[in-house]
C-alpha positions in Angstrom: 135.1 -2.0 66.0 137.0 -4.1 68.5 135.2 -7.1 70.0 134.7 -7.3 73.8 135.5 -3.6 74.3 132.1 -2.0 75.0 130.1 -2.6 78.2 126.8 -4.5 78.1 123.8 -2.3 77.4 120.6 -2.9 79.4 117.8 -1.2 77.6 115.3 -2.0 80.4 117.4 -1.1 83.5 115.2 -0.7 86.6 115.7 2.6 88.4 114.4 2.7 92.0 114.1 5.9 94.1 114.2 6.3 97.9 110.6 7.5 97.8 109.5 4.2 96.3 109.1 5.2 92.7 110.4 2.9 90.0 110.8 3.3 86.3 112.9 1.8 83.4 115.7 3.5 81.5 118.7 2.4 79.4 122.0 2.0 81.2 125.1 -0.2 81.5 123.9 -1.2 85.0 120.9 -3.6 85.4 119.6 -1.9 88.6 120.1 1.7 89.7 119.2 3.2 93.1 118.8 7.0 93.4 117.9 9.3 96.3 115.8 11.8 94.4 113.7 11.3 91.3 111.2 13.5 89.4 108.4 12.3 91.7 110.0 13.7 94.9 112.3 16.4 93.6 111.2 19.9 94.9 111.6 21.4 91.4 109.0 19.1 89.9 106.7 18.8 93.0 106.7 22.5 93.8 107.3 21.8 97.5 110.4 22.7 99.4 112.2 19.7 101.0 115.4 20.4 102.9 117.9 17.6 103.1 119.9 18.7 106.1 123.4 17.1 106.4 125.1 17.6 109.7 123.1 20.8 110.5 124.2 22.8 107.5 120.9 24.5 107.1 120.8 25.6 110.7 124.4 26.7 110.5 123.4 28.9 107.5 120.4 30.4 109.3 122.6 31.2 112.3 125.1 32.9 110.1 122.5 35.1 108.4 121.0 36.1 111.8 124.5 37.1 113.1 125.1 39.0 109.9 121.8 40.9 110.3 122.8 41.9 113.8 126.2 43.1 112.7 124.7 45.1 109.9 122.3 46.8 112.3 125.2 47.6 114.7 127.3 48.9 111.8 124.4 51.1 110.7 124.1 52.6 114.2 127.9 53.4 114.3 127.8 55.1 110.9 124.8 57.2 111.9 126.5 58.2 115.1 129.6 59.2 113.1 127.5 61.2 110.6 125.7 63.0 113.4 129.0 63.8 115.1 130.4 65.3 111.8 127.2 67.4 111.4 127.5 68.6 114.9 131.1 69.7 114.4 130.1 71.5 111.2 127.4 73.4 113.0 129.6 74.3 116.0 132.6 75.6 114.0 132.3 77.5 110.8 134.4 76.4 107.9 137.1 78.4 106.3 134.8 79.3 103.4 132.2 80.6 105.7 134.7 82.7 107.6 136.0 84.2 104.4 132.4 85.0 103.3 131.7 86.7 106.7 135.0 88.7 106.4 134.0 89.8 102.8 130.6 91.0 104.1 132.2 93.0 106.9 134.6 94.6 104.5 132.0 95.5 101.9 129.6 97.0 104.5 
């Protein structure tokens, strides 16, 4: 192996979290700062913790609400169209129905 090529290895590097937890790990850096560790991560704690950056969560909730409203409006439109088609079918007989009526008249 070449000399002076590899970084210095710190087997007892101190890792400190934003929640105040500290532990040791091996690294090429002597001190490491992290935002989330196993003590405060929602997956490990079982609690939901939202980190909202510039209102992204609120923006998502607004989008979902708008989407629900649009889906409801679309459903009403489709129901109206379907009822209109059913009404037309009941008002005017189809060609098949007219032919069946004509057959009945001829046969009787």
